[in-house]
C-alpha positions in Angstrom: 15.0 -15.6 41.2 11.9 -14.7 43.1 11.3 -11.7 40.9 11.6 -13.7 37.8 9.3 -16.3 39.3 6.7 -13.6 40.0 6.9 -12.3 36.4 6.5 -15.8 35.0 3.5 -16.5 37.3 1.7 -13.2 36.9 2.4 -12.5 33.3 2.9 -16.0 31.9 1.0 -18.8 33.5 -2.0 -16.9 34.7 -2.9 -15.0 31.5 -2.3 -18.2 29.5 -5.0 -19.8 31.6 -7.3 -16.8 31.3 -6.8 -16.9 27.5 -8.6 -20.3 27.4 -11.7 -18.7 28.9 -12.2 -16.9 25.6 -13.0 -20.3 24.0 -15.4 -21.1 26.8 -17.2 -17.7 26.4 -17.4 -18.1 22.7 -18.9 -21.6 23.1 -21.5 -20.1 25.4 -23.0 -18.2 22.5 -21.3 -14.8 22.7 -19.9 -14.3 19.2 -18.1 -11.0 19.8 -14.4 -12.1 19.8 -13.1 -8.8 21.2 -15.5 -8.8 24.1 -15.1 -12.5 24.8 -11.3 -12.1 24.9 -11.0 -8.8 26.9 -13.5 -9.3 29.7 -11.8 -12.3 31.3 -8.4 -10.6 30.9 -9.5 -7.4 32.5 -11.3 -9.1 35.4 -8.6 -11.7 35.8 -5.8 -9.0 35.7 -7.6 -7.0 38.3 -8.0 -9.9 40.7 -4.4 -10.9 40.3 -3.2 -7.3 40.7 -5.3 -7.1 43.9 -3.8 -10.3 45.2 -0.3 -9.2 44.4 -0.9 -5.8 46.1 -2.1 -7.5 49.3 1.1 -9.5 49.6 3.3 -6.3 49.6 4.8 -5.5 52.9 5.3 -1.9 54.1 8.9 -1.4 52.9 10.8 -0.3 49.9 10.0 -3.5 48.0 6.6 -2.1 47.1 7.9 0.4 44.5 10.8 -1.9 43.4 8.2 -4.6 42.7 6.0 -2.1 40.9 8.9 -1.3 38.6 9.3 -5.0 38.0 5.6 -5.3 37.1 5.9 -2.4 34.7 8.4 -4.3 32.6 5.8 -6.4 30.7 3.8 -3.3 29.9 6.8 -1.5 28.5 7.9 -4.7 26.7 4.4 -4.9 25.0 4.5 -1.2 24.1 8.0 -1.3 22.6 7.4 -4.5 20.6 4.0 -3.2 19.4 5.6 0.0 18.1 8.3 -1.9 16.3 5.8 -4.3 14.6 3.5 -1.4 13.7 6.4 0.4 12.0 7.4 -2.8 10.1 3.9 -3.7 8.9 2.6 -0.1 8.6 -0.2 -1.1 11.0 -1.5 -4.0 8.9 -2.5 -6.8 11.3 -2.9 -9.2 8.4 0.9 -9.3 7.8 2.5 -12.7 8.6 5.1 -10.9 10.6 2.6 -10.5 13.5 3.2 -14.3 14.1 6.5 -13.3 15.8 4.7 -10.8 18.0 2.4 -13.6 19.0 5.4 -15.8 19.8 6.8 -13.0 21.9 3.5 -13.0 23.9 3.0 -16.7 24.0 0.8 -16.4 27.1 -1.9 -15.0 24.9 -1.5 -17.5 22.1 -5.0 -19.0 22.4 -6.6 -15.5 21.9 -4.2 -14.6 19.1 -5.1 -17.8 17.3 -8.8 -17.2 17.6 -8.4 -13.5 16.7 -6.3 -14.4 13.6 -8.8 -17.0 12.4 -11.7 -14.6 12.9 -9.9 -11.6 11.4 -9.7 -9.5 14.6 -6.1 -8.3 14.4 -6.5 -5.7 17.1 -6.3 -8.4 19.7 -2.5 -8.5 19.2 -2.3 -5.3 21.2 -5.5 -5.2 23.2 -5.2 -8.6 24.8 -1.9 -8.1 26.6 -2.7 -4.4 27.2 -6.0 -5.2 28.8 -4.5 -7.7 31.3 -1.3 -5.7 32.0 -3.1 -2.4 32.6 -5.8 -4.0 34.8 -3.0 -5.7 36.9 -1.0 -2.5 37.3 -3.9 -0.2 38.2 -5.4 -2.5 40.7 -2.0 -3.3 42.2 -1.2 0.4 42.7 -4.7 1.1 44.1 -4.4 -1.8 46.6 -0.9 -0.8 47.8 -2.1 2.9 48.2 -5.2 1.9 50.1 -2.9 0.2 52.6 -1.2 3.6 53.0 2.1 2.5 51.6 4.1 5.0 49.6 5.2 4.2 46.1 8.4 6.1 45.8 10.2 6.8 42.5 13.2 8.8 41.8 12.6 11.4 39.1 15.0 9.6 36.9 13.1 6.3 37.2 9.7 8.1 36.6 10.8 10.1 33.6 12.5 7.1 32.0 9.3 5.0 32.3 7.1 7.9 31.1 9.4 8.7 28.2 9.7 5.1 27.0 5.9 4.6 27.3 5.1 7.8 25.4 7.5 6.9 22.6 6.4 3.3 22.3 2.6 3.7 22.5 2.7 7.1 20.8 4.5 5.6 17.8 2.0 2.7 17.5 -1.0 4.9 18.0 0.2 7.5 15.5 0.6 4.8 12.8 -2.9 3.5 13.7 -4.3 7.0 13.4 -2.7 7.6 10.1 -3.9 4.3 8.8 -7.4 4.9 10.0 -7.6 7.8 7.5 -7.0 5.5 4.6 -8.0 2.0 5.8 -11.5 1.3 7.2 -13.0 -1.7 9.0 -14.9 -3.8 6.6 -18.7 -4.1 6.2 -18.0 -7.2 3.9 -20.2 -8.5 1.1 -23.1 -10.7 2.2 -24.5 -11.7 -1.2 -23.5 -13.6 -4.2 -21.0 -15.8 -2.4 -19.2 -12.7 -1.2 -19.0 -11.2 -4.7 -21.9 -8.8 -4.4 -22.9 -5.9 -2.2 -26.5 -6.3 -3.3 -29.0 -9.1 -3.0 -29.4 -10.2 -6.6 -32.2 -12.8 -5.8 -35.0 -10.5 -7.1 -33.3 -10.6 -10.5 -32.6 -14.4 -10.6 -34.2 -16.6 -13.3 -34.7 -19.3 -10.7 -36.8 -17.0 -8.5 -40.4 -17.5 -9.5 -41.3 -14.1 -7.9 -38.5 -12.2 -9.7 -38.9 -8.6 -10.8 -37.5 -9.2 -14.3 -39.5 -7.5 -17.1 -41.6 -9.8 -19.3 -42.4 -9.5 -22.9 -46.1 -9.1 -23.9 -45.5 -11.4 -26.9 -43.4 -14.4 -27.6 -39.7 -13.6 -28.1 -38.6 -13.3 -31.7 -35.5 -15.2 -30.7 -35.6 -18.4 -28.7 -33.1 -21.1 -27.6 -34.6 -24.5 -26.7 -31.6 -26.7 -26.1 -29.4 -26.2 -23.0 -26.2 -26.9 -24.9 -27.0 -24.0 -27.3 -27.6 -21.5 -24.5 -24.7 -19.0 -24.2 -23.3 -18.9 -20.7 -23.7 -15.4 -19.3 -21.8 -13.4 -16.6 -21.0 -9.8 -16.0 -21.0 -6.8 -13.7 -23.2 -6.5 -10.7 -25.1 -3.6 -12.2 -25.6 -5.5 -15.5 -27.0 -8.7 -13.9 -30.7 -7.7 -14.1 -30.3 -7.0 -17.8 -28.7 -10.2 -18.9 -30.8 -12.2 -16.5 -33.9 -10.7 -18.1 -32.5 -11.5 -21.6 -32.1 -15.2 -20.6 -35.5 -15.3 -18.9 -37.1 -14.2 -22.1 -35.2 -16.3 -24.7 -33.9 -19.4 -22.9 -36.8 -21.9 -23.0 -37.8 -23.2 -19.5 -34.6 -21.7 -18.0 -36.2 -21.6 -14.5 -36.9 -25.3 -14.6 -33.5 -26.5 -15.8 -31.2 -28.2 -13.4 -28.3 -26.0 -12.3 -29.6 -23.0 -14.3 -27.3 -20.8 -12.2 -24.5 -22.3 -14.2 -25.9 -20.8 -17.3 -26.9 -17.3 -15.9 -24.0 -16.7 -13.6 -22.6 -13.9 -11.6 -19.0 -13.5 -10.4 -18.6 -9.7 -10.8 -16.7 -7.7 -13.4 -13.1 -8.7 -12.7 -13.7 -12.5 -12.5 -16.4 -12.5 -15.3 -14.0 -10.9 -17.7 -11.3 -13.5 -16.9 -13.8 -16.2 -17.4 -14.7 -14.8 -20.8 -11.1 -15.0 -21.9 -10.6 -18.5 -20.6 -13.7 -19.7 -22.4 -15.8 -20.5 -19.3 -18.5 -18.1 -20.4 -19.8 -16.9 -23.8 -20.9 -13.4 -23.2 -19.8 -10.8 -20.7 -22.0 -7.8 -19.8 -20.7 -4.6 -18.5 -18.9 -1.3 -19.3 -15.9 -1.1 -21.6 -12.9 -3.1 -20.5 -9.9 -1.3 -18.9 -6.5 -0.9 -20.5 -5.1 -3.8 -18.5 -8.1 -6.0 -19.5 -7.6 -5.1 -23.2 -3.9 -6.0 -22.8 -5.0 -9.3 -21.1 -7.1 -10.2 -24.2 -4.2 -9.4 -26.5 -1.8 -11.6 -24.6 -4.4 -14.4 -24.7 -4.7 -13.9 -28.4 -8.4 -13.1 -28.2 -10.3 -10.5 -30.2 -13.2 -8.9 -28.4 -16.6 -8.3 -30.1 -18.1 -5.3 -28.2 -21.9 -5.0 -28.9 -23.6 -2.0 -27.3 -27.0 -2.9 -25.9 -27.9 0.3 -23.9 -26.8 3.6 -22.4 -26.0 4.4 -18.9 -24.7 7.3 -16.8 -21.6 7.2 -14.8 -22.6 9.2 -11.7 -21.0 10.7 -8.7 -22.9 10.9 -5.4 -22.6 12.4 -1.9 -24.6 12.5 1.3 -27.8 14.5 1.0 -26.6 16.9 3.7 -23.7 17.9 1.5 -24.2 21.5 0.3 -22.5 20.7 -3.0 -24.9 19.9 -5.8 -22.8 20.1 -8.9 -19.1 19.6 -9.9 -17.1 20.3 -13.0 -14.9 17.8 -14.7 -11.7 19.6 -13.6 -13.1 19.5 -10.0 -13.7 15.8 -10.2 -10.1 15.3 -11.5 -8.8 17.5 -8.7 -10.6 15.5 -6.0 -9.5 12.1 -7.2 -5.9 13.3 -7.8 -5.8 14.5 -4.2 -5.3 18.2 -5.2 -8.7 19.3 -3.6 -8.9 17.8 -0.1 -11.7 19.8 1.6 -15.3 20.5 0.6 -14.8 24.2 1.6 -12.7 24.5 -1.6 -15.9 23.7 -3.5 -18.2 26.0 -1.6 -19.2 23.2 0.8 -18.6 22.6 4.5 -15.2 22.7 6.1 -14.9 18.9 6.0 -12.1 16.7 4.7 -13.2 14.9 1.4 -13.4 11.2 1.8 -13.2 10.0 -1.8 -14.1 6.3 -2.3 -13.0 4.3 -5.3 -13.7 0.9 -6.8 -11.3 -2.1 -7.3 -9.0 -2.0 -10.3 -10.5 -3.4 -13.5 -14.0 -2.9 -12.2 -16.3 -1.2 -14.7 -16.8 2.0 -12.7 -13.1 2.3 -11.8 -12.3 1.9 -15.5 -14.5 4.8 -16.4 -13.0 6.9 -13.6 -9.5 6.2 -15.1 -10.9 7.3 -18.5 -12.2 10.6 -17.0 -8.9 11.2 -15.3 -6.8 10.7 -18.4 -3.2 11.4 -17.8 -3.9 12.8 -14.3 -2.7 10.3 -11.7 -5.3 8.9 -9.3 -4.5 9.0 -5.6 -4.3 5.8 -3.7 -7.7 4.4 -2.9 -9.2 4.0 0.6 -8.7 0.4 1.8 -10.6 -1.7 4.2 -9.5 -4.7 6.2 -11.6 -7.8 5.6 -11.5 -11.3 7.1 -10.1 -14.0 4.8 -12.2 -17.0 4.0 -9.9 -19.4 6.0 -9.0 -16.9 8.7 -6.7 -13.9 8.9 -7.1 -10.4 7.4 -6.6 -9.0 4.0 -6.8 -5.5 2.4 -9.1 -4.5 -0.4 -10.4 -1.3 -1.9 -13.1 0.0 0.5 -16.7 -0.1 -0.4 -18.6 3.2 -0.3 -19.7 4.5 3.1 -22.2 7.3 3.2 -20.3 9.5 5.6 -21.4 13.2 5.5 -18.1 14.1 3.9 -17.9 11.2 1.4 -18.1 11.1 -2.4 -18.4 7.9 -4.4 -19.3 6.9 -8.0 -21.2 4.2 -9.7 -23.6 3.6 -12.6 -26.9 5.4 -12.3 -29.0 2.3 -12.5 -27.0 0.5 -9.8 -27.3 3.6 -7.5 -30.9 4.4 -8.0 -32.5 1.2 -9.4 -30.9 -1.8 -7.7 -30.1 0.2 -4.6 -32.7 2.9 -4.4 -32.0 5.2 -1.4 -32.8 8.6 -0.2 -29.5 8.7 1.6 -27.4 9.6 -1.4 -27.6 12.6 -3.7 -26.5 12.4 -7.4 -24.4 15.3 -8.5 -24.8 17.2 -11.6 -21.7 17.5 -13.8 -21.0 20.9 -15.4 -24.6 21.8 -14.3 -26.2 18.9 -16.2 -28.3 16.4 -14.3 -27.9 12.6 -15.0 -31.6 12.1 -16.0 -32.9 9.9 -18.9 -33.3 12.8 -21.3 -29.8 14.1 -20.8 -28.3 10.5 -21.0 -30.2 9.7 -24.2 -29.0 12.9 -25.9 -25.6 12.4 -24.3 -25.8 16.0 -23.0 -24.7 14.5 -19.6 -20.9 14.4 -19.9 -20.3 11.0 -18.4 -22.7 9.0 -20.6 -21.4 5.4 -21.1 -22.5 2.4 -23.1 -23.5 -1.0 -21.7 -21.9 -3.8 -23.7 -22.4 -7.4 -24.4 -18.9 -8.6 -25.1 -18.0 -11.9 -26.7 -15.0 -13.5 -28.4 -14.7 -13.5 -32.2 -13.4 -17.1 -32.3 -16.4 -18.4 -30.3 -18.1 -21.0 -32.5 -21.4 -21.2 -30.7 -24.0 -20.4 -33.4 -26.6 -18.8 -31.1 -24.3 -16.0 -30.0 -24.6 -13.7 -33.0 -28.4 -13.9 -33.4 -28.8 -13.4 -29.6 -26.7 -10.2 -29.8 -28.8 -9.0 -32.7 -32.0 -9.6 -30.8 -30.6 -7.6 -27.8 -30.2 -4.6 -30.1 -33.7 -5.2 -31.7 -37.0 -3.9 -30.4 -37.7 -6.6 -27.9 -34.2 -6.5 -26.4 -34.3 -2.7 -26.2 -37.7 -2.8 -24.5 -36.2 -5.1 -21.8 -33.2 -2.8 -21.4 -35.5 0.2 -20.9 -37.9 -1.6 -18.5 -35.0 -2.8 -16.4 -33.9 0.8 -15.9 -31.2 1.6 -18.5 -31.5 3.9 -21.5 -32.2 2.2 -24.8 -30.1 2.8 -27.8 -31.1 5.5 -30.2 -32.4 4.4 -33.6 
């Protein structure tokens, strides 16, 4: 009973109390949940381990008690391995609730960690306390010149169980790290955008939208007649400039952000089909989006308003400057896995993708044709109301990375010397090659509307976009205008 009482005290009541210190530390202004949680557990575990070591008398109970104190560590390792196998290392799974129940002493920390999206605390919180306790306990007993005697059977059993348990969990974590990254998150556009779109907003008096030298040939004066716009992140500057030139006093209207909106490609397309918006701006829809329109009984009117290049880019230090179409397909099917196969460095290729039904991912699917695309890299991101979810990872400019986007988004909205655009089949994605369509991955930018939309201003607005003034804006924004 004394042994069970010691376990309950040292690995139940005391860590439960220490867990509440996390809340105190967070309230003091330190917003790093991991640091706020682990510091009191490490310090507290060390102090309690020292106290337990001082109480040991010089007899055989020292090592028998140490074996007792190793039980919680092995318990944690075995359960962690089991839950890692079940969830494939995804801490956002609801199944981790049962791991939390099995380590109820750390419940306050698990609750905060889950709410803040720091799933790693499920293992690091108990491990920090238990390891600190064990190491300091052993050190204290040995300083007192007591011998910790194990039989080979006991020692090998403990080592074997520990290696299997923690090795299994660590291996799953390692394999997952190759395909799932920690998130940078989106800071703009209500979480929808990776880029600050404020410079292109009609409500920003200092916006960088191009202006016409003369009065627009097409003009809408009444708010009720103004088509509601939405679209892809890369298209936002274009349709915002269209509205800025043709919607009278748009910057002064109340809630003008409800007319010139942004919710990104996937949601904007859904809003078009549901009738929430009148015109969607972006690349051609994906197969599933076309099927979605058919199921909704909607006929799409696709009006080309400009040309754009679909580009692939790498870190500037990458030796590779050009890829062929077959090489692109081999990379994104997983057939080519190392840059050395393309006359580059001996580095694993980290190929980033975009979310399904996004404009750029749709074009990648078009390029790939019948060639299957490998599973995309994922990232763990905090949910709005706590917890963790997975989504397709945003591009990271690692030295061995490759990503894709639209040329204007990569060089106009996010100009950076930290990426290098690749030539395709030896052809650079420059304006001349895009205009002549010599560049293989030339794409159209569309204004997409619904045929059954009865708003009378939509058709003349679309015609104006294809006319001289609309095309001038397209070109000044940074896209390639349509050929006559």
